[in-house]
N, C-alpha and C positions, 0 to 999 in steps of 0.2 A: 776231572782235572781239565784245566783251561791253558791255552798256550798265549803268550805274546809273540807275534810276530810283525816285528815293526811297528807301526801306528795302531795294527789291529788285535785285538783280543780274540782268538779261536775258540769255540765251545764245540768239541767233537760231537757229544752226546747231541746238540740239537744242530749239527751241520752248520753253524752261525758264525759270519765273521762280523764283530761290532768295533767300532770306535767311539762309541758313547752317544754318538747322535745319528750314526748311519747303520742299519744293520743289512749284511747281505747273506742270503742263505745260499749254499752251494748243494749242487746236484751232487747226485752218488759218483759218477767218475772223477770230479774236480774234489771231492774227498778225500777219494782213493790217493789222487796226484798229492794232495797237499799232504797227508798223512805220509807217504813216503818222503817227502822233504823235510818234514818235521824229525824222521826217523834218523835223518842224516844231515842236520845242520851246518855241518863244514863240511860236506863231502860234495864232489861233483857227481851226479846221479846220472848215468849213462841212459841212453834209450833202450837198450835191452835191460837195465834195471825196470826202466818205467813199464816196459811191457811185461815182465814177469810180476811185478807186485800190483800194479795198478790195474793192466788189463787181464791179468792172469792166462795169457793165450802165448801161443807159440810165435805167430807173428801178428804185426798190426802195421797196416799202410801207413807211411811216414804223414801223409795228406792228415789222416788221424791224429796224429802224435801233435802236429804242428797246430791243428784246430783246437785240441784240447788245453796245449800250453796256453795259446792266444787266449783262449776263454779264461782261463785261471788269471793269467796277467790283467785281462779286462776288469773281471768282478774284484781283484784285490788292489787294482789302481786307487792311489791315495795322493792328495794334495800334498802330503808331508812327506812321501816318498818319491821326489820327482825323477829319481833315476830308476824307479822299477822296484818290484819286490822278489821277482826272478830273474835271473842273469843266465844268458845263453854263453856258453863255452864253444866256441867254433870247432865242428867234429870230434867233440869230448860228451856233450851233454849240457845238463842244467843245473842251477844250483841257487839256492835262495842268497837274496844280495842283503838281508837284514838278519839281525841275531833273533835267535829263537829262546824264548825262556818258559818253562813251566810255571805257572800261576796256580799256586795251592792255597786255599783259604782254610785257615787254622782256628777251630772253634774252643775258647776257654772254658774253665769249670761253669762259668755263670751263663753258657750258650749264648756269647757274644762273640760275632766273627770278628777276629782283628785282622789286621791289616795284611794284605795279600804277600804272601813270603814267595820270592822268585828265585827258581834256582835253574842252572842250566839243563837242557835235556840227557837223561842218562843213557849210556850205551845200552844198559838193560832195555830199554824200551824198543829200541832197534831189534833186538834178539824175540821179543815179548810180540811186536808187530809181525816180524817174519813168522813166527811159529802159528800167530793167528790167522796169517792171510794163507799159509799151507792147510792150516785143518779146513778153514772156508772154501779153498780150492777142492779139496777132497770131498767135501758135504755136496759142493755145487755139482761134481762130476756124478757123485751117485744120483743125486735128482734128477740130473739130466739123462742120465742113462736110464732111471724108472719111468720118467715121463716119455721118452721114447718108445719104450716098451707097450706101454699103456697105448699110446696114440696107434704104435703099430697095430696092435690087436683089435683096436676098435676099429681100424681102417679095414682089418681083414674081416671081421664079423659083418661089415656094412658093404662090403664090393660088390655084391650080388643083390642088394636090397634096392629095389626099385618104388619109389614114392609118389604116388599119383594124387594130385589135389583141384579141386574143381574151385575156380573163384569167379566171381560175378562182379564185374567191373561197372559203375556208374558216375556219372560227372558229378564232382562235389561243388563246382562253383558254374555259373553261367553267364560271366561277365564277358564283355567283348574285350579283348586286346589278351595279353599272354600272362598268366598267373606263376610264379615261381616262390620259391622259399616256404613249401607249406610245413607248417610247425603245429603239431598236436599237442593240447595241453596236457600236463600230467595227470589229471583226471580223465581224460578222453571225451572231455564234454566240449571242447571249443576247437577249431580249425582257426589258426592265423594264416595270413599270406599276404603277400603284397601283388599288385595288378600294374601291367606297363599297358599303357594304349595311348597310341599318338605323341609318344614322349612324354606322358604324363606319368609318373609312378605314384600311386595310393594303395595304403596298407588295410586290409580289413582283418575281422574277427566273426567268424560265423559260429552259431549256436548249432551243434551235429542234431540234437534233438527234433530240433522244428525248422531248421535252417535258416532261421532268422540272422541276420548278419548287421554288422555296424562300421562305419569307416574308424580306423585310428589315425585322429588327427591333432595337431596343436598348433594354434596360432598360423604362421605364414612357413611353416617347416615342411620338406618333404619327409615324410615318416617312411621308414623301411624297417619291418618288424624281422627280428633275429632269432630269438628262442624265449622260450617259457623257464622263470625260474623253476628250478625241481621242488615237487611237492606243494605248489602254490599257483594261485592265480595270476601272477604277476609277469606282465609281458616286457622283454627288454627290446628295444629299439634304436635305430639311428636317426638322428634328427638334422637334417642339413638344410641350410638357406646358401644358395649360391651368390647371391646376390651381396650379401654380407660377409662371405667367406666364412661361414660359422659350421661347425659339426660338432655334435653333441652325443653323448649314448646318455639315455633316458627310460624311465620305465612308465608302463600303464597298467592300470588295474582293471579286471573283469568281474569284480564282485558285484557290481551293480549294473551287470548287462540288463538289456541293452547298451546302457551307457557305457562306453569305453573311457576312463578318467585318469587324464595325465597325472603323473604323482610326481616325478622330481628329475632334473639333471643329475648327472653321476659326475661325468668328466668329459672334459674335451676330446675329439677324437682326431686322428690323421686322416685326411680326405684321400691321401694317397696309399693308405694302408689297404688290407683286403677287409671287407666289411664281415667279420664273424666275431663273436662276442658272447658270452653266457655268464649268469650269476649263481654265486653259490648257493648253496641250498638254504642258508641262514639269510641270504642278502647281504652279507656284511661284505663280501669281495666280488670282484668283478674280474673276468679273464677274458683278455681280448688279443687279437693278433696286431702287431705293429711292425715297422720296420726295425732293424739293427742299427747299432750306433754307426756302423761303417757304411749303411746304405746299402748293404749286397742283397741280404735275405732276410727273410721274416721269422720273428720269434713269438711266443706266445709270453703275454706279461700278467702278472697280477696285481691289482689295484686295490687297496683297502679304503673302503668307501668312508669309513670314521677316521683313520689316522691321516688320510690322503697321501699314503706312502706307496709308491709304484716300485716294483721288481721283478725282475727278468725269472719265469718260472721254468720256461723251455727253451733255452737258448739257440739261435741260427746255427752257432758256429761259423759264421761270416761265410758261408758258402751261398752260391746262387739257390733262390727258390726258398731254401730251409723248411719252416712250417707252416702251412697255406690251408690247413684244414684240422680243426678238432672237433671233440662232442665231449660233452659232460655227461657221464653215466647217469641213470634216472636217480640212482640214489646219491649223487652228488660226491661219491667218494674218490672216483678215477677220473681220469680224462684218457680218451682214445683219440690218437693223433697221428698224422701223416707227414713224414719227413722227406722232403725231395731234396735232391742234388744233382745237380747237371751230370747227364752221363751215365747215371747211376739207377737202379730200379728203384721203385718207391718201397718204402718201408714202413710199416704200422708199428705202433708201440703203444701200451698202456702205460700211464703214468699215475702212481698211488699217492694222492695228495696228503697222505698220512705219513707213509714208510718213506716217501720220496723215490720209490724203486721204479726204475724204468723196465719194461718187458716187452721182447720183440714177440710179435704175434703175426701167426699166417692166416691172410683174408682171402677170398675168392680171387680168381685171374683178374676180375673185373673191379679196376679201381676208381670208378665214376660213382660208386654207391655211395649215398649218404651215410656218413658216420654214426649219425642218429638211429637209422634204421640198422645198423649193425649192431648198435647197442639193444635195440628192440627185439631184434631176431634171436638175441641170446647165443649169438656165435663167440661170445667170450663169457 
């Protein structure tokens, strides 16, 4: 069943809002918030009710609630609803400012779908939703308890264990200047990096078997390598020409190494944003960091290369810093990212690209480790 919420049609099974032309995919927290509002279409929902049903916790910081409501408002903003979808009731709570109707598709005996039938959201939906949330909360508590017991047992078993490893360090490059952003290809055959010397930035690919190297270049652009496409020999890079004010994401191929061939421009990039981007495993999507709409923090966006559609994948919640570091897992199924907020400790999460589930993870105290290394060392 889908729901019509003002100008939007909401599909809970896909976590998707659509108006026929635009699609907006909601993250899990926003889905839970919207579910609460749908279950209470004609009621002011208090903050306490939001905390109990959406966060399922005893206490949630007011700033977290404000950020979540602000993000839901931003995702549901629509030209046909100038007054907004969600209304604030001072010192009372929030409510939907537009009507909600269930949209049911009815199939006749000839297996042809008839015109959608719209009925008001039933009161029973609220009860079943509350029961589902309660059951989910109990299962979540049981899972957390088991995870804690297993982790505690493993920590006890390894408490007195000392592991000694011997490593031999050798230089991988011999160029003058400073090398940075080392990226080993998925098949471990190549090393991509860029070199900064006397104010000039140049990118290189080195074959590890025989140390042969080639410069990554295209026309008069400054090329900075970013990452390898999972399970491929495609290299993603940023191409910049300051004189013309141009910045693009583009790809190079190492299939005919030592020739490193330029393939294509993908999209223009924001020169003021943090340079970090990765391709999906099948090469159809680009994940990159850009500033949010309020120009306050940074968010992870997803760009479809075929349809040219751009959407927010991991929002900043309009806080200072937001997400400034992320890495795609080697199998291309998850994203490990670091969320930063002024005055708060750094937090690391994994995001499942299929289930859209965010999980808080505990990483070593040193926060300057590359996330790609954290994936590679099997910490997750």
